[in-house]
Backbone as JSON, one array per atom type, in Angstrom:
{
  "sequence": "MNELKKAIIPIAGLGTRMLPATKAIPKEMLPIAGKPIIQYVVEEAVEAGFKEIVFITHSSKTSVENHFDTSFELEAELEKRVKRSLLDEIKAISNLKVVIHSIRQGKALGLGHAILCAKSILNSNEPFAIILPDMLIDGPNKINNLSKMRKEYDLTGKSSILLGKAKKKDIKKYGIAKVNKNKLNHETDIVIKIIEKPSLKNAPSNLFAVGRYVFSYDLIEFLSKTKFDKSGEIQLTDAIESFLKKNQVNAHYLKGNFYDCGDKIGNLIANIEYSKKDPILKKAILNHLK",
  "N": [[-64.75, 104.38, -69.15], [-67.21, 103.8, -71.6], [-68.38, 100.67, -72.93], [-67.84, 99.59, -76.29], [-70.31, 98.48, -78.13], [-72.48, 98.66, -79.86], [-73.52, 98.74, -83.26], [-74.37, 100.8, -85.85], [-76.4, 100.52, -88.65], [-77.33, 102.0, -91.48], [-80.14, 101.59, -93.45], [-82.11, 102.79, -94.88], [-82.12, 103.94, -97.36], [-83.11, 104.31, -100.86], [-81.89, 102.96, -102.9], [-81.35, 103.82, -105.56], [-79.31, 103.66, -107.46], [-79.29, 101.07, -108.24], [-81.6, 100.51, -109.57], [-83.6, 98.96, -112.18], [-83.77, 96.86, -110.38], [-84.1, 97.29, -107.66], [-86.64, 98.25, -107.32], [-88.74, 96.91, -106.06], [-87.4, 95.34, -104.29], [-85.31, 95.55, -101.48], [-82.09, 97.06, -101.69], [-80.22, 96.0, -100.0], [-80.91, 93.38, -99.79], [-80.21, 92.19, -102.12], [-78.58, 89.51, -103.75], [-75.25, 88.3, -103.16], [-73.26, 86.02, -104.46], [-75.28, 84.22, -103.76], [-76.07, 84.94, -101.2], [-77.64, 87.42, -99.19], [-76.59, 90.87, -99.3], [-76.77, 92.28, -96.87], [-76.57, 90.3, -94.96], [-73.89, 89.49, -95.02], [-72.76, 91.82, -93.99], [-73.87, 92.09, -91.39], [-72.9, 89.72, -90.27], [-70.18, 90.31, -90.34], [-70.07, 92.36, -88.43], [-70.86, 90.97, -86.1], [-68.79, 89.08, -85.94], [-66.76, 90.86, -85.41], [-67.2, 91.46, -82.81], [-69.36, 92.96, -81.91], [-72.35, 93.51, -80.05], [-74.89, 94.42, -80.42], [-77.05, 95.38, -83.06], [-78.16, 98.16, -84.85], [-80.58, 98.91, -86.96], [-81.26, 101.5, -89.16], [-84.08, 102.25, -90.62], [-86.69, 101.87, -93.17], [-90.1, 101.98, -94.28], [-90.31, 100.27, -96.44], [-88.48, 98.29, -96.08], [-88.95, 95.95, -94.65], [-88.38, 93.31, -95.27], [-85.69, 93.0, -94.84], [-85.41, 93.06, -92.05], [-87.01, 90.83, -91.5], [-85.48, 88.82, -92.54], [-83.65, 88.09, -90.62], [-85.16, 86.95, -88.69], [-86.71, 84.03, -87.18], [-87.9, 81.54, -89.36], [-90.42, 79.64, -89.18], [-92.14, 78.08, -90.79], [-90.64, 77.65, -93.15], [-88.4, 76.32, -92.08], [-89.61, 74.03, -91.09], [-90.46, 72.84, -93.45], [-88.02, 72.32, -94.74], [-86.98, 70.53, -92.94], [-88.78, 68.45, -93.25], [-88.19, 67.69, -95.83], [-85.72, 66.67, -95.5], [-83.43, 68.21, -95.81], [-80.76, 68.81, -94.55], [-78.28, 70.29, -94.4], [-78.94, 72.72, -95.6], [-81.0, 73.5, -93.92], [-79.59, 73.89, -91.52], [-78.04, 76.06, -92.3], [-80.0, 78.04, -92.68], [-81.09, 78.21, -90.09], [-78.89, 79.22, -88.75], [-78.82, 81.89, -89.45], [-80.87, 83.18, -88.01], [-79.96, 82.64, -85.54], [-77.78, 84.15, -84.89], [-75.52, 85.62, -82.63], [-76.54, 88.23, -81.58], [-78.25, 91.24, -80.76], [-80.92, 92.73, -82.42], [-82.04, 95.89, -83.32], [-84.56, 98.08, -84.62], [-85.07, 101.19, -86.14], [-87.15, 103.62, -87.44], [-86.52, 105.85, -90.1], [-88.18, 108.58, -90.66], [-88.29, 110.52, -92.76], [-86.44, 110.99, -95.78], [-83.71, 112.36, -95.12], [-81.0, 112.45, -95.42], [-77.74, 110.88, -94.83], [-76.46, 111.63, -92.46], [-78.63, 112.45, -90.89], [-79.92, 110.0, -90.68], [-78.15, 108.55, -89.03], [-78.36, 110.1, -86.76], [-80.91, 109.45, -85.96], [-80.55, 107.26, -84.37], [-80.05, 108.15, -81.86], [-81.87, 107.91, -79.75], [-81.61, 105.32, -78.85], [-79.11, 105.02, -77.92], [-77.09, 104.97, -75.06], [-76.2, 107.48, -72.6], [-73.21, 109.05, -73.45], [-72.33, 106.81, -74.84], [-70.27, 104.98, -77.03], [-70.19, 104.17, -80.58], [-70.38, 102.21, -83.6], [-70.42, 102.78, -87.15], [-71.72, 101.27, -89.96], [-71.72, 101.11, -93.36], [-73.88, 99.57, -95.51], [-73.62, 99.23, -98.24], [-70.99, 98.76, -98.88], [-68.99, 96.02, -99.19], [-66.5, 94.17, -97.53], [-63.68, 92.28, -98.02], [-61.48, 90.78, -96.24], [-57.99, 89.83, -96.19], [-56.85, 86.51, -95.42], [-58.88, 86.14, -93.58], [-58.94, 88.49, -92.08], [-60.49, 90.9, -90.06], [-61.33, 94.04, -90.5], [-62.97, 95.81, -89.09], [-63.04, 94.69, -86.57], [-60.46, 95.21, -85.61], [-60.63, 97.98, -85.39], [-62.61, 98.24, -83.42], [-61.36, 97.02, -81.21], [-59.2, 98.73, -80.86], [-60.51, 101.07, -80.08], [-61.59, 100.27, -77.62], [-59.26, 100.05, -76.18], [-58.01, 102.58, -76.32], [-59.91, 104.64, -76.52], [-60.17, 106.25, -78.71], [-61.64, 107.63, -81.59], [-62.19, 106.38, -84.97], [-61.61, 105.99, -88.53], [-62.06, 103.94, -91.33], [-59.94, 103.71, -94.06], [-59.42, 103.55, -97.57], [-57.66, 103.25, -100.74], [-58.52, 105.2, -103.44], [-59.18, 105.04, -106.96], [-58.34, 107.5, -109.43], [-60.55, 108.16, -111.06], [-62.64, 107.51, -109.43], [-62.69, 109.15, -107.24], [-64.5, 111.26, -107.01], [-66.76, 110.02, -106.09], [-66.78, 109.43, -103.39], [-66.28, 110.07, -99.8], [-63.47, 111.91, -99.13], [-60.37, 111.81, -97.48], [-57.92, 113.66, -95.56], [-54.81, 113.08, -94.08], [-52.57, 113.29, -91.27], [-49.41, 112.1, -91.35], [-47.98, 109.53, -89.39], [-44.86, 108.83, -88.8], [-43.62, 106.98, -87.21], [-45.44, 105.0, -86.6], [-47.44, 103.53, -88.72], [-50.05, 102.73, -88.46], [-51.36, 104.55, -86.87], [-51.94, 107.03, -88.03], [-53.38, 110.32, -88.25], [-56.6, 111.49, -88.93], [-57.35, 114.52, -90.42], [-59.0, 115.99, -92.0], [-61.98, 115.82, -94.0], [-63.73, 115.46, -97.01], [-66.74, 115.53, -98.78], [-67.31, 113.81, -101.7], [-65.44, 115.25, -103.54], [-64.16, 117.2, -106.34], [-61.57, 116.04, -108.56], [-59.58, 117.91, -108.6], [-59.94, 119.32, -106.21], [-59.6, 117.42, -104.27], [-58.09, 116.3, -101.28], [-56.45, 114.09, -101.1], [-56.03, 110.66, -102.14], [-57.34, 109.02, -100.47], [-60.11, 107.33, -99.29], [-63.19, 107.11, -97.44], [-64.21, 104.0, -96.35], [-66.61, 103.17, -95.42], [-66.73, 102.24, -92.81], [-66.81, 103.14, -89.54], [-65.85, 104.3, -86.3], [-67.0, 105.9, -83.49], [-66.93, 108.18, -80.71], [-69.57, 109.11, -78.43], [-69.84, 111.81, -78.76], [-70.06, 112.53, -81.45], [-72.76, 112.45, -82.02], [-73.71, 114.76, -80.86], [-72.5, 116.66, -82.51], [-73.75, 116.02, -84.92], [-76.34, 116.78, -84.26], [-76.12, 119.5, -84.38], [-75.49, 120.04, -86.97], [-76.17, 121.66, -90.0], [-78.77, 121.6, -92.51], [-77.96, 120.75, -95.88], [-77.71, 122.11, -99.27], [-79.34, 120.39, -100.6], [-81.22, 119.77, -98.8], [-80.52, 117.94, -96.85], [-78.92, 116.31, -94.05], [-75.59, 115.89, -93.8], [-73.4, 113.25, -93.1], [-70.64, 113.5, -93.41], [-70.21, 116.26, -93.11], [-70.71, 116.61, -90.38], [-68.68, 115.02, -89.33], [-66.45, 116.44, -90.19], [-66.63, 118.74, -88.6], [-66.39, 117.5, -86.11], [-63.76, 116.58, -86.22], [-62.24, 118.83, -85.67], [-62.15, 119.11, -82.97], [-61.64, 116.69, -81.84], [-59.62, 113.75, -81.71], [-59.17, 111.61, -84.43], [-58.39, 108.51, -85.52], [-56.7, 107.04, -88.32], [-57.47, 104.12, -89.97], [-56.18, 101.66, -92.11], [-57.38, 100.03, -94.94], [-57.34, 96.57, -95.09], [-57.24, 94.18, -97.47], [-59.87, 93.66, -99.91], [-62.43, 95.82, -101.26], [-65.88, 96.15, -102.14], [-68.17, 97.99, -103.91], [-71.28, 97.55, -103.53], [-73.61, 98.84, -104.02], [-73.58, 99.78, -106.49], [-73.95, 99.01, -109.92], [-71.84, 97.84, -111.45], [-69.93, 97.36, -109.42], [-71.41, 95.6, -107.85], [-71.72, 93.42, -109.57], [-69.03, 92.63, -109.92], [-68.43, 91.92, -107.28], [-70.12, 89.7, -107.0], [-68.9, 87.91, -108.77], [-66.3, 87.64, -107.63], [-66.82, 86.7, -105.0], [-68.16, 84.36, -105.64], [-66.12, 82.91, -106.77], [-64.81, 82.05, -104.54], [-66.57, 80.48, -103.22], [-67.34, 77.23, -102.11], [-69.18, 75.63, -103.5], [-69.91, 77.06, -105.81], [-67.52, 77.74, -107.0], [-66.03, 76.08, -108.91], [-67.72, 76.02, -111.18], [-67.99, 78.77, -111.84], [-65.36, 79.52, -112.38], [-64.77, 77.89, -114.58], [-66.58, 78.95, -116.4], [-65.62, 81.58, -116.65], [-63.2, 81.1, -117.92]],
  "CA": [[-65.09, 104.45, -70.57], [-68.28, 102.88, -71.95], [-68.03, 99.61, -73.88], [-68.29, 99.74, -77.67], [-71.05, 97.25, -78.42], [-73.54, 98.89, -80.84], [-73.16, 99.11, -84.62], [-75.51, 101.39, -86.57], [-76.38, 100.21, -90.08], [-78.43, 102.72, -92.14], [-80.65, 100.86, -94.61], [-83.35, 103.45, -95.31], [-81.98, 104.47, -98.72], [-83.97, 103.7, -101.86], [-81.11, 102.14, -103.83], [-81.62, 104.27, -106.94], [-78.24, 103.26, -108.38], [-79.49, 99.68, -108.64], [-82.87, 100.35, -110.26], [-84.92, 98.64, -111.63], [-83.75, 95.7, -109.47], [-84.5, 97.68, -106.31], [-87.98, 98.84, -107.32], [-89.55, 96.22, -105.05], [-86.51, 94.58, -103.41], [-84.27, 96.4, -100.88], [-80.76, 96.78, -102.24], [-79.48, 95.2, -99.02], [-81.31, 91.98, -99.95], [-79.7, 91.65, -103.36], [-77.63, 88.44, -103.39], [-73.86, 88.19, -103.59], [-72.96, 84.58, -104.4], [-76.38, 83.5, -103.13], [-76.36, 85.42, -99.84], [-77.93, 88.86, -99.23], [-75.52, 91.78, -98.9], [-76.89, 92.66, -95.47], [-76.13, 89.2, -94.1], [-72.44, 89.61, -94.92], [-72.43, 92.98, -93.15], [-74.21, 91.76, -90.0], [-71.93, 88.71, -89.83], [-68.92, 91.03, -90.11], [-70.19, 93.06, -87.14], [-70.88, 89.96, -85.04], [-67.43, 88.56, -85.86], [-65.92, 91.92, -84.84], [-67.45, 91.53, -81.37], [-70.49, 93.83, -81.56], [-73.43, 92.77, -79.4], [-76.18, 94.97, -80.83], [-77.15, 96.01, -84.37], [-79.25, 99.13, -84.93], [-80.96, 99.24, -88.33], [-82.05, 102.72, -89.43], [-84.81, 101.61, -91.71], [-87.77, 102.53, -93.89], [-91.27, 101.08, -94.35], [-90.16, 99.32, -97.54], [-87.35, 97.42, -95.79], [-89.3, 94.92, -93.68], [-87.79, 92.02, -95.63], [-84.36, 92.95, -94.23], [-85.61, 92.65, -90.66], [-87.55, 89.48, -91.5], [-84.43, 87.87, -92.92], [-82.93, 87.65, -89.42], [-86.11, 86.29, -87.8], [-86.93, 82.6, -87.41], [-88.96, 81.21, -90.32], [-90.86, 78.32, -88.74], [-92.7, 77.32, -91.91], [-89.53, 77.24, -94.02], [-87.6, 75.34, -91.38], [-90.38, 72.78, -91.03], [-90.45, 72.25, -94.79], [-86.67, 71.78, -94.98], [-86.88, 69.34, -92.08], [-89.61, 67.43, -93.89], [-87.51, 67.24, -97.05], [-84.42, 66.17, -95.05], [-82.35, 69.06, -96.35], [-80.12, 69.14, -93.28], [-77.26, 71.34, -94.5], [-79.64, 73.97, -95.87], [-81.71, 73.84, -92.69], [-78.6, 74.43, -90.58], [-77.66, 77.39, -92.78], [-81.12, 78.95, -92.42], [-81.17, 78.41, -88.65], [-77.74, 80.03, -88.32], [-79.11, 83.32, -89.68], [-81.67, 83.7, -86.88], [-79.27, 82.32, -84.28], [-76.61, 85.0, -84.7], [-75.48, 86.1, -81.25], [-76.61, 89.69, -81.6], [-79.59, 91.82, -80.6], [-81.18, 93.64, -83.54], [-83.05, 96.93, -83.11], [-84.94, 98.8, -85.84], [-85.6, 102.54, -85.93], [-87.58, 104.19, -88.72], [-86.19, 107.22, -90.51], [-89.45, 109.01, -91.24], [-88.08, 111.21, -94.02], [-85.1, 110.81, -96.33], [-83.04, 113.64, -94.87], [-79.55, 112.31, -95.5], [-77.07, 109.87, -94.01], [-76.24, 112.18, -91.12], [-79.91, 112.38, -90.19], [-80.17, 108.58, -90.38], [-77.36, 108.19, -87.84], [-78.94, 110.86, -85.65], [-82.12, 108.73, -85.54], [-80.18, 106.24, -83.38], [-79.77, 108.81, -80.59], [-82.78, 107.45, -78.69], [-81.25, 103.98, -78.39], [-77.75, 105.07, -77.36], [-76.99, 105.48, -73.69], [-75.39, 108.69, -72.48], [-71.76, 108.87, -73.66], [-72.03, 105.48, -75.38], [-69.68, 104.99, -78.36], [-70.9, 103.33, -81.55], [-69.8, 102.07, -84.93], [-71.31, 102.97, -88.29], [-71.37, 100.39, -91.07], [-72.52, 101.37, -94.56], [-74.07, 98.23, -96.07], [-73.25, 99.16, -99.66], [-69.6, 98.35, -99.0], [-68.55, 94.72, -98.68], [-65.05, 94.11, -97.35], [-63.15, 90.91, -98.01], [-60.14, 90.88, -95.69], [-57.11, 88.69, -96.47], [-56.63, 85.59, -94.3], [-59.99, 86.35, -92.65], [-58.76, 89.69, -91.26], [-61.69, 91.7, -89.9], [-60.9, 95.42, -90.27], [-63.83, 96.42, -88.07], [-62.62, 94.14, -85.29], [-59.28, 95.96, -85.2], [-61.08, 99.31, -84.99], [-63.31, 98.13, -82.14], [-60.38, 96.73, -80.17], [-58.41, 99.95, -80.6], [-61.32, 102.0, -79.29], [-61.68, 99.76, -76.25], [-57.97, 100.28, -75.53], [-57.56, 103.98, -76.32], [-61.01, 105.61, -76.51], [-60.03, 107.13, -79.88], [-62.48, 107.36, -82.75], [-61.4, 106.01, -86.14], [-62.25, 105.83, -89.83], [-61.34, 103.03, -92.21], [-59.63, 104.37, -95.32], [-58.83, 102.8, -98.67], [-57.12, 104.09, -101.81], [-59.45, 105.28, -104.57], [-58.66, 105.4, -108.27], [-58.65, 108.9, -109.75], [-61.89, 108.29, -111.63], [-63.65, 107.24, -108.41], [-62.57, 110.1, -106.12], [-65.72, 112.08, -106.92], [-67.86, 109.2, -105.59], [-66.64, 109.09, -101.98], [-65.72, 111.03, -98.86], [-62.01, 111.83, -99.27], [-59.75, 112.28, -96.24], [-56.53, 114.09, -95.46], [-54.26, 112.59, -92.82], [-51.21, 113.61, -90.84], [-48.67, 110.84, -91.28], [-47.18, 109.2, -88.22], [-43.73, 108.11, -89.36], [-43.21, 105.9, -86.32], [-46.44, 103.93, -86.57], [-48.35, 103.8, -89.84], [-51.43, 102.42, -88.1], [-52.0, 105.6, -86.07], [-52.05, 108.33, -88.68], [-54.53, 111.07, -87.74], [-57.45, 112.14, -89.94], [-57.5, 115.94, -90.08], [-59.98, 116.62, -92.89], [-62.72, 114.92, -94.89], [-64.57, 116.2, -97.95], [-67.67, 114.64, -99.46], [-67.37, 113.77, -103.16], [-64.78, 116.41, -104.15], [-63.59, 117.03, -107.68], [-60.18, 115.57, -108.5], [-58.78, 119.1, -108.33], [-60.09, 119.75, -104.81], [-59.4, 116.29, -103.35], [-56.85, 116.44, -100.51], [-55.67, 112.86, -101.24], [-56.82, 109.6, -102.78], [-57.83, 108.15, -99.39], [-61.55, 107.48, -99.15], [-63.85, 106.41, -96.33], [-64.71, 102.74, -96.88], [-67.91, 102.83, -94.85], [-66.6, 101.67, -91.47], [-66.44, 104.22, -88.64], [-66.07, 104.14, -84.87], [-67.02, 107.24, -82.9], [-67.46, 108.43, -79.37], [-70.93, 109.65, -78.46], [-69.77, 113.23, -79.12], [-70.48, 112.76, -82.83], [-74.2, 112.7, -82.01], [-73.9, 116.19, -80.57], [-72.15, 117.41, -83.72], [-74.83, 115.79, -85.89], [-77.49, 117.57, -83.82], [-75.86, 120.9, -84.71], [-75.17, 120.16, -88.39], [-77.27, 122.26, -90.76], [-79.14, 120.96, -93.77], [-77.23, 121.27, -97.03], [-78.55, 122.66, -100.33], [-80.29, 119.36, -101.01], [-82.15, 119.54, -97.7], [-80.08, 116.76, -96.12], [-77.84, 116.42, -93.08], [-74.53, 115.02, -94.28], [-72.5, 112.68, -92.09], [-69.3, 114.05, -93.62], [-70.16, 117.6, -92.53], [-70.6, 116.46, -88.93], [-67.34, 114.49, -89.05], [-65.5, 117.54, -90.4], [-66.68, 119.55, -87.37], [-65.9, 116.64, -85.04], [-62.3, 116.5, -86.34], [-61.62, 120.04, -85.16], [-62.04, 119.06, -81.51], [-61.42, 115.31, -81.4], [-58.68, 112.96, -82.5], [-59.74, 110.48, -85.17], [-57.3, 107.73, -86.11], [-56.91, 106.43, -89.63], [-57.17, 102.7, -90.16], [-56.03, 101.43, -93.54], [-58.06, 98.82, -95.39], [-56.62, 95.34, -95.42], [-58.09, 93.36, -98.31], [-60.59, 94.28, -101.02], [-63.77, 96.33, -101.0], [-66.76, 96.11, -103.3], [-69.3, 98.9, -103.78], [-72.4, 96.73, -104.0], [-74.72, 99.71, -104.37], [-73.32, 100.17, -107.87], [-74.17, 97.82, -110.74], [-70.57, 97.21, -111.78], [-69.36, 96.86, -108.18], [-72.21, 94.46, -107.44], [-71.37, 92.32, -110.47], [-67.68, 92.19, -109.58], [-68.51, 91.22, -105.99], [-70.71, 88.39, -107.25], [-67.88, 87.07, -109.4], [-65.19, 87.35, -106.7], [-67.3, 85.85, -103.91], [-68.48, 83.06, -106.22], [-64.85, 82.21, -106.98], [-64.37, 81.51, -103.26], [-67.61, 79.61, -102.69], [-67.0, 75.83, -102.43], [-70.14, 75.05, -104.44], [-69.95, 77.81, -107.06], [-66.17, 78.03, -107.48], [-65.64, 75.37, -110.13], [-68.56, 76.43, -112.31], [-67.71, 80.15, -112.25], [-64.02, 79.56, -112.98], [-64.89, 77.28, -115.91], [-67.28, 79.91, -117.26], [-64.72, 82.71, -116.93], [-62.21, 80.66, -118.89]],
  "C": [[-66.14, 103.39, -70.9], [-67.84, 101.88, -73.02], [-68.61, 99.9, -75.25], [-69.0, 98.45, -78.08], [-72.14, 97.42, -79.47], [-72.96, 99.3, -82.2], [-74.42, 99.59, -85.33], [-75.36, 101.1, -88.06], [-77.57, 100.92, -90.74], [-78.87, 101.99, -93.41], [-81.91, 101.51, -95.19], [-83.29, 103.97, -96.74], [-82.79, 103.67, -99.74], [-83.21, 102.9, -102.92], [-81.29, 102.52, -105.28], [-80.55, 103.86, -107.94], [-78.44, 101.85, -108.92], [-80.86, 99.44, -109.27], [-82.65, 99.76, -111.65], [-84.94, 97.48, -110.64], [-84.3, 96.03, -108.09], [-85.87, 98.36, -106.26], [-88.84, 98.21, -106.23], [-88.71, 95.45, -104.04], [-85.48, 95.53, -102.8], [-82.9, 96.04, -101.43], [-79.94, 95.89, -101.3], [-79.8, 93.71, -99.13], [-80.87, 91.39, -101.27], [-78.6, 90.64, -103.04], [-76.23, 88.66, -103.95], [-73.47, 86.73, -103.38], [-74.01, 83.83, -103.57], [-76.75, 83.94, -101.73], [-76.6, 86.92, -99.87], [-76.77, 89.71, -98.69], [-75.56, 92.03, -97.4], [-76.44, 91.54, -94.53], [-74.61, 89.21, -93.94], [-72.05, 90.69, -93.92], [-72.72, 92.69, -91.68], [-73.24, 90.71, -89.46], [-70.57, 89.32, -89.55], [-68.94, 91.71, -88.75], [-70.16, 92.08, -85.97], [-69.48, 89.39, -84.84], [-66.49, 89.57, -85.21], [-66.17, 92.11, -83.35], [-68.58, 92.45, -80.96], [-71.66, 92.99, -81.06], [-74.81, 93.22, -79.85], [-76.06, 95.63, -82.21], [-78.34, 96.96, -84.35], [-79.48, 99.44, -86.41], [-81.7, 100.57, -88.34], [-82.77, 102.43, -90.72], [-85.96, 102.46, -92.25], [-88.9, 101.52, -94.04], [-91.14, 100.01, -95.42], [-89.1, 98.26, -97.26], [-87.67, 96.29, -94.8], [-88.67, 93.56, -93.99], [-86.38, 91.87, -95.05], [-84.48, 92.47, -92.79], [-86.1, 91.2, -90.58], [-86.48, 88.43, -91.78], [-83.72, 87.3, -91.69], [-83.86, 87.04, -88.36], [-86.17, 84.79, -88.12], [-88.09, 82.41, -88.38], [-89.42, 79.78, -90.03], [-91.36, 77.46, -89.89], [-91.6, 76.8, -92.83], [-88.69, 76.15, -93.35], [-88.31, 73.99, -91.3], [-90.37, 72.07, -92.38], [-89.09, 71.63, -95.12], [-86.44, 70.52, -94.16], [-87.63, 68.17, -92.71], [-88.89, 66.84, -95.1], [-86.1, 66.7, -96.75], [-83.27, 66.93, -95.72], [-81.57, 69.64, -95.17], [-79.15, 70.32, -93.4], [-77.9, 72.7, -94.76], [-80.41, 74.44, -94.65], [-80.76, 74.46, -91.67], [-78.2, 75.85, -90.98], [-78.74, 78.43, -92.49], [-81.25, 79.24, -90.92], [-80.06, 79.31, -88.14], [-78.01, 81.52, -88.46], [-79.87, 83.91, -88.49], [-81.02, 83.43, -85.54], [-77.99, 83.12, -84.08], [-76.66, 85.61, -83.3], [-75.42, 87.62, -81.21], [-78.07, 90.11, -81.42], [-79.79, 92.84, -81.72], [-82.32, 94.59, -83.19], [-83.36, 97.56, -84.47], [-85.54, 100.15, -85.48], [-85.94, 103.12, -87.3], [-87.03, 105.6, -88.91], [-87.4, 107.72, -91.29], [-89.32, 109.68, -92.6], [-86.63, 111.0, -94.47], [-84.34, 112.13, -96.26], [-81.52, 113.49, -94.78], [-78.99, 111.28, -94.54], [-76.83, 110.36, -92.6], [-77.5, 112.12, -90.28], [-80.24, 110.95, -89.8], [-79.41, 108.15, -89.13], [-77.93, 108.88, -86.61], [-80.2, 110.18, -85.11], [-81.81, 107.69, -84.46], [-79.96, 106.84, -81.99], [-80.61, 108.24, -79.45], [-82.39, 106.09, -78.12], [-79.85, 103.91, -77.81], [-77.82, 105.59, -75.93], [-76.11, 106.72, -73.66], [-73.9, 108.36, -72.56], [-71.38, 107.49, -74.19], [-71.43, 105.59, -76.78], [-70.45, 104.05, -79.29], [-70.09, 103.24, -82.83], [-70.87, 102.4, -85.97], [-70.81, 102.05, -89.4], [-72.29, 100.72, -92.24], [-72.65, 100.06, -95.34], [-73.78, 98.11, -97.56], [-71.87, 98.53, -99.85], [-69.36, 96.97, -98.38], [-67.04, 94.71, -98.62], [-64.64, 92.65, -97.21], [-61.7, 90.97, -97.55], [-59.3, 89.65, -95.99], [-56.93, 87.82, -95.22], [-57.64, 85.82, -93.17], [-59.76, 87.52, -91.67], [-60.06, 90.49, -91.24], [-61.26, 93.12, -89.52], [-61.68, 96.08, -89.14], [-63.46, 95.94, -86.68], [-61.41, 94.9, -84.74], [-59.67, 97.35, -84.71], [-61.77, 99.27, -83.63], [-62.33, 97.91, -81.0], [-59.53, 97.95, -79.84], [-59.2, 100.94, -79.76], [-61.39, 101.55, -77.84], [-60.38, 99.98, -75.47], [-57.67, 101.76, -75.33], [-58.67, 105.01, -76.18], [-60.97, 106.57, -77.69], [-60.96, 106.68, -81.01], [-61.6, 107.01, -83.95], [-62.27, 105.87, -87.38], [-61.41, 104.87, -90.66], [-61.17, 103.68, -93.58], [-59.03, 103.39, -96.32], [-58.32, 103.77, -99.72], [-58.05, 104.02, -103.02], [-58.69, 105.57, -105.87], [-59.11, 106.82, -108.59], [-60.08, 109.08, -110.23], [-62.99, 108.11, -110.59], [-63.65, 108.24, -107.26], [-63.86, 110.9, -105.92], [-66.91, 111.33, -106.34], [-67.89, 109.07, -104.08], [-66.24, 110.29, -101.11], [-64.21, 110.85, -98.84], [-61.35, 112.5, -98.06], [-58.32, 112.77, -96.45], [-56.01, 113.64, -94.11], [-52.9, 113.21, -92.54], [-50.48, 112.3, -90.62], [-47.92, 110.72, -89.96], [-46.05, 108.3, -88.7], [-43.28, 106.93, -88.5], [-44.16, 104.72, -86.34], [-47.51, 104.22, -87.61], [-49.81, 103.57, -89.48], [-52.12, 103.57, -87.36], [-51.87, 106.97, -86.71], [-53.35, 108.99, -88.22], [-55.3, 111.7, -88.9], [-57.67, 113.59, -89.53], [-58.53, 116.65, -90.95], [-60.72, 115.55, -93.68], [-63.69, 115.74, -95.72], [-65.46, 115.23, -98.7], [-67.64, 114.86, -100.97], [-66.72, 114.99, -103.82], [-64.42, 116.14, -105.61], [-62.15, 116.57, -107.51], [-59.26, 116.74, -108.12], [-58.8, 119.48, -106.86], [-59.86, 118.63, -103.79], [-58.08, 116.42, -102.61], [-55.94, 115.21, -100.59], [-56.48, 111.89, -102.08], [-57.37, 108.61, -101.75], [-59.32, 108.39, -99.17], [-62.09, 106.65, -97.99], [-64.57, 105.19, -96.87], [-66.03, 102.31, -96.24], [-67.86, 102.1, -93.53], [-66.05, 102.77, -90.57], [-66.66, 103.77, -87.2], [-65.97, 105.52, -84.24], [-67.45, 107.21, -81.44], [-68.83, 109.08, -79.51], [-70.96, 111.11, -78.91], [-70.22, 113.5, -80.54], [-71.97, 113.06, -82.91], [-74.48, 114.18, -81.76], [-73.56, 117.05, -81.78], [-73.21, 117.22, -84.81], [-76.06, 116.64, -85.55], [-77.36, 119.04, -84.23], [-75.58, 121.12, -86.2], [-76.39, 120.66, -89.16], [-77.55, 121.45, -92.02], [-78.35, 121.59, -94.92], [-78.21, 121.77, -98.09], [-79.6, 121.68, -100.82], [-81.32, 119.06, -99.93], [-81.81, 118.31, -96.89], [-79.01, 117.12, -95.1], [-76.77, 115.4, -93.48], [-73.64, 114.53, -93.13], [-71.11, 113.3, -92.2], [-69.16, 115.44, -93.02], [-69.98, 117.53, -91.01], [-69.21, 115.95, -88.54], [-66.3, 115.59, -89.19], [-65.47, 118.45, -89.17], [-66.09, 118.79, -86.19], [-64.37, 116.61, -85.03], [-61.58, 117.7, -85.72], [-61.41, 120.0, -83.65], [-61.72, 117.67, -80.97], [-60.42, 114.61, -82.31], [-59.41, 111.79, -83.14], [-58.59, 109.76, -85.86], [-57.7, 107.18, -87.47], [-56.55, 104.95, -89.55], [-57.12, 102.47, -91.66], [-56.56, 100.04, -93.91], [-57.08, 97.7, -95.69], [-57.57, 94.46, -96.22], [-58.76, 94.17, -99.4], [-61.95, 94.8, -100.57], [-64.56, 96.28, -102.3], [-67.95, 97.03, -103.03], [-70.53, 98.21, -104.38], [-73.67, 97.54, -104.26], [-74.61, 100.23, -105.78], [-73.38, 98.92, -108.73], [-72.87, 97.1, -111.09], [-69.93, 96.6, -110.53], [-70.08, 95.62, -107.7], [-71.87, 93.23, -108.28], [-69.99, 91.74, -110.15], [-67.68, 91.42, -108.27], [-69.09, 89.82, -106.16], [-69.69, 87.42, -107.85], [-66.82, 86.65, -108.38], [-65.62, 86.45, -105.55], [-67.66, 84.45, -104.42], [-67.22, 82.23, -106.44], [-64.32, 81.57, -105.7], [-65.38, 80.52, -102.65], [-67.33, 78.15, -103.08], [-67.93, 75.18, -103.44], [-70.06, 75.73, -105.8], [-68.59, 77.93, -107.75], [-65.85, 77.37, -108.83], [-66.41, 75.86, -111.35], [-68.21, 77.85, -112.78], [-66.33, 80.27, -112.9], [-64.03, 78.95, -114.38], [-65.56, 78.25, -116.88], [-66.38, 81.08, -117.63], [-63.64, 82.35, -117.92], [-62.74, 80.75, -120.32]]
}
């Protein structure tokens, strides 16, 4: 069985939900408590044990790639000003122990198409993770949900999807899953269906995909065969639905909180919650909230 070491992060989207802020700035570079969203996501993947990051990107997203490069001029200036702690923080970004690849998605043909763009960088039968950068996950007691998913795959070879519980009003926003319950072991329920953005009436449950997936290479073959939808896009959920008919996919249940940072309200809430935990910002934000 091939080692699970690559995580695909699609960042080619235009971030229309966050306009006008994203007119000139990639949504992934918007700050949460002073740190870009994408940095949290990459750090999560590195902490989970992934060795390679594959950005599926767009011509307007060069600042995301640049963020993880060494900035010699900035580092020299911080050194000159004797700003040691800030210099260390900046150096840590480019010193993350991970290899970063970038692949352009030439046309905006959907999330499924974006993942399919990574086919050229995956070895034959190589498994991979998918991380949607809109979703920030704050695990309790530093629990890394993605790490658990990676370790399970390395042990069992089973694909998995991270699921959380959505409020009724939010069901229409996400991919909603149906699972077969395993009464003996709650951690190994099986995903048997997934529907993209269903109405409340048609939703099979309140369990939604939180933007963390682990799949065997077979998903690429299903994506290759997935037809364009009415909007002219290849949907990841459609490919997963076909994949489920022939492959076991385990359900992992979210430990901790999630924040939809591609949404203005979700982004604001994330900024508040992460600021409340930041050693520098904590006191000021709590005083203001009072």
